[in-house]
C-alpha positions in Angstrom: -82.2 -51.0 -36.1 -81.0 -52.1 -32.6 -77.6 -53.2 -34.0 -77.1 -49.8 -35.6 -78.2 -48.0 -32.5 -75.7 -50.1 -30.4 -72.9 -49.3 -32.7 -73.7 -45.6 -32.4 -73.5 -45.8 -28.5 -70.1 -47.6 -28.6 -68.7 -45.0 -31.0 -69.9 -42.2 -28.7 -68.2 -43.6 -25.6 -64.9 -44.0 -27.5 -65.1 -40.4 -28.7 -65.7 -39.2 -25.1 -62.7 -41.1 -23.8 -60.5 -39.6 -26.6 -61.7 -36.1 -25.8 -61.0 -36.7 -22.1 -57.4 -37.7 -22.9 -56.9 -34.7 -25.0 -58.1 -32.4 -22.1 -55.6 -34.2 -19.7 -52.8 -33.7 -22.2 -53.6 -30.0 -22.5 -53.6 -29.6 -18.8 -50.2 -31.3 -18.4 -48.8 -29.2 -21.3 -50.1 -26.1 -19.6 -48.3 -27.0 -16.4 -45.1 -27.8 -18.3 -45.2 -24.5 -20.2 -45.9 -22.6 -17.0 -42.9 -24.3 -15.3 -40.6 -23.5 -18.2 -41.7 -19.8 -18.1 -41.0 -19.6 -14.3 -37.6 -21.3 -14.8 -36.7 -18.9 -17.6 -37.8 -15.9 -15.6 -35.9 -17.0 -12.5 -32.8 -17.6 -14.6 -33.0 -14.1 -16.1 -33.3 -12.5 -12.7 -30.3 -14.5 -11.4 -28.3 -13.4 -14.5 -29.2 -9.8 -13.9 -28.2 -10.0 -10.2 -24.9 -11.6 -11.2 -24.2 -8.8 -13.7 -25.3 -5.8 -11.7 -24.3 -7.2 -8.3 -26.6 -4.8 -6.4 -25.7 -6.4 -3.0 -22.0 -6.6 -3.5 -19.7 -4.3 -1.4 -18.4 -1.2 -3.1 -14.9 -1.6 -4.3 -12.2 0.2 -2.3 -10.9 3.4 -3.8 -7.4 2.7 -2.6 -4.8 1.8 -5.2 -3.8 -1.8 -5.1 -0.3 -3.1 -5.8 0.5 -6.5 -7.4 2.8 -7.2 -4.5 1.1 -9.0 -1.6 1.1 -7.3 1.7 3.5 -8.3 4.4 2.4 -9.3 7.8 3.3 -7.0 10.7 5.3 -7.6 13.8 2.6 -7.5 16.5 5.1 -7.3 19.4 6.6 -4.0 18.2 5.3 -0.7 19.9 2.5 1.1 18.1 2.3 4.9 17.9 -0.3 7.2 16.4 0.1 9.0 13.1 0.8 12.4 14.6 4.2 10.8 15.2 4.4 8.2 12.5 3.5 10.4 9.6 5.4 13.6 10.3 6.6 14.9 6.9 9.7 17.1 6.6 10.9 18.2 3.1 12.0 21.2 1.1 8.6 22.9 1.4 7.6 21.6 4.9 9.8 22.4 7.9 9.9 20.3 11.0 6.8 21.4 13.1 7.7 23.7 16.0 6.0 21.5 18.5 7.8 18.3 17.4 10.0 17.1 20.3 12.8 14.7 19.6 13.6 12.2 22.4 17.1 10.8 21.6 18.6 7.4 22.3 21.9 6.1 21.1 22.1 2.9 19.1 25.1 1.5 17.2 27.0 4.7 17.8 24.3 7.1 16.4 21.4 8.9 17.9 17.7 8.2 17.0 14.3 9.1 18.2 13.9 6.7 21.1 10.5 5.5 20.0 12.0 3.8 16.9 15.0 2.2 18.5 13.1 -1.0 19.5 11.9 -1.6 15.9 15.3 -0.7 14.4 17.3 -3.0 16.8 14.9 -5.9 16.0 15.3 -5.3 12.3 19.1 -5.3 12.6 19.1 -8.4 14.8 16.8 -10.3 12.5 18.9 -9.4 9.5 21.9 -10.7 11.3 20.1 -13.9 12.0 19.6 -14.2 8.2 23.3 -13.7 7.6 22.9 -10.0 6.6 24.9 -7.2 8.3 22.9 -4.0 8.3 25.6 -1.4 8.9 24.2 1.9 10.2 25.9 5.0 8.8 23.8 7.9 10.1 20.9 9.0 12.3 19.8 12.2 13.9 21.4 15.4 13.0 20.6 18.7 14.7 19.4 21.7 12.7 22.7 23.5 13.3 24.7 20.5 12.0 22.5 20.2 9.0 22.9 23.8 8.1 26.7 23.5 8.4 26.6 20.5 6.0 24.3 22.4 3.6 26.6 25.4 3.5 29.7 23.2 3.0 27.9 21.5 0.1 27.0 24.8 -1.5 30.6 26.0 -1.2 32.0 22.8 -2.7 29.7 23.0 -5.7 30.6 26.6 -6.3 34.4 26.0 -6.0 34.7 22.6 -7.6 31.9 22.5 -10.1 31.7 26.2 -11.0 28.1 26.5 -10.0 26.5 29.8 -9.4 25.3 30.3 -5.8 21.6 29.9 -6.8 22.3 26.7 -8.7 24.5 25.4 -5.9 21.9 26.1 -3.3 19.2 24.4 -5.4 21.4 21.3 -5.8 22.4 21.2 -2.2 18.8 21.4 -1.0 17.9 18.3 -3.1 20.9 16.2 -1.9 21.9 17.5 1.6 19.0 19.6 2.7 18.8 22.7 4.9 18.6 22.6 8.7 15.0 22.2 9.8 13.9 21.0 6.4 15.5 17.6 6.6 14.2 14.2 7.8 17.3 13.7 9.9 16.0 16.3 12.4 13.1 13.9 13.2 15.5 11.2 14.4 13.4 8.7 12.4 15.6 8.5 9.4 18.3 5.8 9.2 21.2 5.8 6.8 22.7 2.4 6.0 26.0 1.5 4.4 27.3 -1.3 2.2 31.0 -0.7 3.1 31.3 -4.4 4.0 30.3 -5.6 0.6 32.3 -3.2 -1.6 29.4 -2.5 -4.0 27.0 0.4 -4.3 24.3 0.2 -1.6 21.5 -0.5 -4.1 23.4 -3.6 -5.3 24.2 -4.9 -1.9 22.6 -7.9 -0.1 21.7 -5.5 2.8 19.6 -3.4 0.4 17.9 -6.4 -1.0 17.1 -7.7 2.5 15.7 -4.3 3.5 13.5 -4.0 0.5 12.0 -7.4 1.2 11.6 -7.0 5.0 11.7 -3.4 6.2 8.0 -2.9 6.3 7.7 -5.7 8.8 9.4 -3.4 11.3 7.7 -0.1 10.2 10.4 1.2 7.8 10.1 2.4 4.2 12.6 3.6 1.6 12.3 7.4 2.2 13.5 8.7 -1.2 12.5 6.2 -4.0 13.9 6.6 -7.5 10.4 7.1 -9.1 9.1 9.6 -6.5 11.6 12.4 -6.7 8.9 14.8 -7.9 6.8 14.1 -4.8 9.7 14.1 -2.2 11.7 16.9 -3.8 14.8 14.9 -2.9 17.2 12.9 -5.1 16.9 9.1 -5.1 18.8 7.9 -2.0 18.7 4.1 -1.6 20.5 4.1 1.7 17.8 6.2 3.6 15.0 4.4 5.4 12.3 6.1 7.5 10.2 4.8 10.3 6.4 5.3 9.7 5.0 2.4 11.8 4.3 -1.1 10.7 0.7 -0.7 9.5 1.5 2.4 7.5 4.6 0.8 6.0 2.7 -2.2 4.8 0.0 0.0 3.2 2.6 2.3 1.6 4.1 -0.7 -0.1 0.7 -2.1 -1.1 -0.3 1.3 -2.6 3.1 2.1 -4.0 3.2 5.5 -2.3 6.0 7.6 -0.8 5.5 9.3 2.5 4.3 12.6 1.0 1.6 10.8 -1.1 0.6 8.5 1.7 0.3 11.3 4.4 -1.9 13.3 2.0 -4.0 10.1 1.3 -4.6 9.6 5.0 -5.6 13.2 5.5 -8.1 12.9 2.6 -9.5 9.7 4.1 -9.9 11.3 7.5 -11.7 14.3 6.0 -14.3 12.2 4.1 
């Protein structure tokens, strides 16, 4: 009887120890499962944040060009956009309050505020072995009108155009007095006479297209913007707009008409 009772006590202690181990295992498993749940939840939250990006800055609405922006020349003078972004075209005459202050450079007259940038551009091109030959600058309203009328007459006599057609063509190529960029004194005509090739094929043109924005100049009448400018593609005409504007116009692939409107919209918002 005692032997059997002792055996029963031993068996009871062994069962108790086994049950205690099972409880410990359950507790450990509970912690493991809880940790896994927390880890999974945290991962899901991080994934959602990564997808939605609620704290990221809003993307800029400005168009972006694949061409990298070019650094500006900090030592050049800086003017505000009431000067830089004056637009003159077939539909927009030169503002009555626009005053041209002329200075002669390389045998032509220019708005004096652009001469420093223009002369630096010419000098830097020369240092690179490129001769930027200037072929035209400021033209008064009266001179412009005379050129316009001469072009109309030539088209009528030599091409057989009607007056209406001749005037329309002359407006797009020569321009009427007061409706032409040359009255601003900020338009520069270049020539490739030293290279004996069309200007758009010249080394001077290639250098300008790479570097002009550094000095605040842009191609005024691009080939793919004739509907916006109202003027035929003219690869030899470059216009001063200020370095910061020139860099952005290249980055956004905008002509002057488009960019000036974009700036007005930005200011209104």
